[in-house]
C-alpha positions in Angstrom: 3.5 24.9 -14.7 2.4 22.6 -17.5 4.3 19.4 -18.1 6.0 18.6 -21.3 4.4 16.0 -23.5 6.2 12.8 -24.2 8.5 13.2 -27.1 8.6 17.0 -27.0 12.4 17.3 -26.4 13.1 14.8 -29.1 10.9 16.7 -31.6 12.6 20.0 -30.6 16.1 18.5 -31.0 15.1 17.1 -34.5 13.9 20.6 -35.5 17.1 22.2 -34.1 19.3 19.7 -36.1 17.4 20.4 -39.4 17.1 24.2 -38.9 19.9 25.2 -36.6 19.9 28.9 -37.4 16.2 29.5 -37.3 13.8 30.0 -34.3 10.8 30.1 -36.5 9.9 28.2 -39.7 8.1 29.5 -42.7 5.4 27.5 -44.5 7.9 26.2 -47.1 10.2 24.9 -44.3 7.3 23.2 -42.6 6.1 21.6 -45.8 9.6 20.3 -46.5 9.9 18.9 -43.0 6.6 17.2 -43.0 6.5 16.2 -46.6 3.7 18.3 -48.0 3.3 21.3 -50.2 3.6 24.9 -49.1 -0.1 25.5 -49.6 -1.0 22.5 -47.4 1.5 23.8 -44.8 -0.2 27.2 -44.9 -3.6 25.7 -44.5 -2.7 23.5 -41.6 -0.3 25.8 -39.7 -1.9 29.2 -40.3 -3.5 29.3 -36.8 0.0 29.0 -35.3 1.6 31.6 -37.6 3.1 34.6 -35.7 3.4 37.7 -37.9 5.7 39.4 -35.4 8.4 36.8 -35.9 7.5 35.8 -39.4 6.7 32.2 -39.0 5.8 29.4 -36.7 8.1 28.8 -33.7 9.9 25.5 -33.4 8.6 25.1 -29.9 5.0 25.4 -31.2 5.7 22.9 -34.0 7.2 20.4 -31.5 4.2 20.8 -29.2 1.7 20.2 -32.0 3.7 17.2 -33.4 3.6 15.6 -29.9 -0.2 16.3 -29.7 -1.0 14.5 -32.9 -2.7 11.2 -32.3 -3.4 11.8 -28.6 -6.8 12.7 -27.3 
């Protein structure tokens, strides 16, 4: 089983606080959260969009935010 990245739980808790009733976020929500436009959010997060649930899951967003800046 894969290990969680450092900061994953904190990112997920932050997302749960800001969007308590949602399991997935739409591009507008992601843009609002990260401070960029809906079109920029769509361009950056389109590979992670799940059409079955209508957005990007908060778990995926937390994983990707933890991966930023680490190589």
